[in-house]
ChimeraX commands (.cxc) that place a marker at each C-alpha (Angstrom):
marker #1 position 56.52,156.11,38.09 radius 0.5
marker #1 position 58.75,156.77,35.10 radius 0.5
marker #1 position 59.98,160.31,34.42 radius 0.5
marker #1 position 58.25,162.22,31.62 radius 0.5
marker #1 position 60.03,162.16,28.23 radius 0.5
marker #1 position 62.36,165.08,27.55 radius 0.5
marker #1 position 60.41,166.03,24.42 radius 0.5
marker #1 position 57.29,166.56,26.53 radius 0.5
marker #1 position 59.29,168.65,29.00 radius 0.5
marker #1 position 60.69,170.78,26.18 radius 0.5
marker #1 position 57.17,171.41,24.85 radius 0.5
marker #1 position 56.03,172.26,28.38 radius 0.5
marker #1 position 53.31,169.59,28.51 radius 0.5
marker #1 position 54.23,168.58,32.05 radius 0.5
marker #1 position 53.68,171.04,34.86 radius 0.5
marker #1 position 56.86,172.39,36.52 radius 0.5
marker #1 position 55.48,171.39,39.91 radius 0.5
marker #1 position 55.13,167.76,38.84 radius 0.5
marker #1 position 58.65,167.80,37.38 radius 0.5
marker #1 position 59.97,169.07,40.71 radius 0.5
marker #1 position 58.12,166.30,42.57 radius 0.5
marker #1 position 59.46,163.68,40.12 radius 0.5
marker #1 position 63.00,165.00,40.55 radius 0.5
marker #1 position 62.61,164.90,44.33 radius 0.5
marker #1 position 61.24,161.35,44.18 radius 0.5
marker #1 position 64.14,160.26,41.96 radius 0.5
marker #1 position 66.66,161.94,44.29 radius 0.5
marker #1 position 65.15,160.21,47.33 radius 0.5
marker #1 position 65.20,156.89,45.46 radius 0.5
marker #1 position 68.86,157.42,44.48 radius 0.5
marker #1 position 69.88,158.29,48.05 radius 0.5
marker #1 position 67.88,155.34,49.34 radius 0.5
marker #1 position 69.66,153.03,46.87 radius 0.5
marker #1 position 73.08,154.38,47.88 radius 0.5
marker #1 position 72.33,153.97,51.58 radius 0.5
marker #1 position 71.04,150.45,51.02 radius 0.5
marker #1 position 74.13,149.49,49.00 radius 0.5
marker #1 position 76.41,150.98,51.67 radius 0.5
marker #1 position 74.52,149.18,54.43 radius 0.5
marker #1 position 74.85,145.90,52.52 radius 0.5
marker #1 position 78.58,146.48,52.06 radius 0.5
marker #1 position 79.05,147.27,55.76 radius 0.5
marker #1 position 77.09,144.17,56.82 radius 0.5
marker #1 position 79.09,142.02,54.40 radius 0.5
marker #1 position 82.34,143.48,55.73 radius 0.5
marker #1 position 81.30,142.67,59.30 radius 0.5
marker #1 position 80.35,139.12,58.33 radius 0.5
marker #1 position 83.72,138.66,56.59 radius 0.5
marker #1 position 85.55,140.05,59.64 radius 0.5
marker #1 position 83.68,137.68,61.96 radius 0.5
marker #1 position 84.41,134.73,59.65 radius 0.5
marker #1 position 88.11,135.65,59.51 radius 0.5
marker #1 position 88.29,136.04,63.29 radius 0.5
marker #1 position 86.68,132.64,63.92 radius 0.5
marker #1 position 89.08,130.69,61.67 radius 0.5
marker link #1:1,2 radius 0.2
marker link #1:2,3 radius 0.2
marker link #1:3,4 radius 0.2
marker link #1:4,5 radius 0.2
marker link #1:5,6 radius 0.2
marker link #1:6,7 radius 0.2
marker link #1:7,8 radius 0.2
marker link #1:8,9 radius 0.2
marker link #1:9,10 radius 0.2
marker link #1:10,11 radius 0.2
marker link #1:11,12 radius 0.2
marker link #1:12,13 radius 0.2
marker link #1:13,14 radius 0.2
marker link #1:14,15 radius 0.2
marker link #1:15,16 radius 0.2
marker link #1:16,17 radius 0.2
marker link #1:17,18 radius 0.2
marker link #1:18,19 radius 0.2
marker link #1:19,20 radius 0.2
marker link #1:20,21 radius 0.2
marker link #1:21,22 radius 0.2
marker link #1:22,23 radius 0.2
marker link #1:23,24 radius 0.2
marker link #1:24,25 radius 0.2
marker link #1:25,26 radius 0.2
marker link #1:26,27 radius 0.2
marker link #1:27,28 radius 0.2
marker link #1:28,29 radius 0.2
marker link #1:29,30 radius 0.2
marker link #1:30,31 radius 0.2
marker link #1:31,32 radius 0.2
marker link #1:32,33 radius 0.2
marker link #1:33,34 radius 0.2
marker link #1:34,35 radius 0.2
marker link #1:35,36 radius 0.2
marker link #1:36,37 radius 0.2
marker link #1:37,38 radius 0.2
marker link #1:38,39 radius 0.2
marker link #1:39,40 radius 0.2
marker link #1:40,41 radius 0.2
marker link #1:41,42 radius 0.2
marker link #1:42,43 radius 0.2
marker link #1:43,44 radius 0.2
marker link #1:44,45 radius 0.2
marker link #1:45,46 radius 0.2
marker link #1:46,47 radius 0.2
marker link #1:47,48 radius 0.2
marker link #1:48,49 radius 0.2
marker link #1:49,50 radius 0.2
marker link #1:50,51 radius 0.2
marker link #1:51,52 radius 0.2
marker link #1:52,53 radius 0.2
marker link #1:53,54 radius 0.2
marker link #1:54,55 radius 0.2
view
């Protein structure tokens, strides 16, 4: 699922509805990525804290 090229959008070859769906999909993917990265960072932080506490 790659977004349609801007040239095609400018010429109106892609339906506005599809563009909206693509934008929504990309937004969800971006949020998902951010949440995953944050979760990884939090887990890593907890692991580091545990390791520091045990030494």
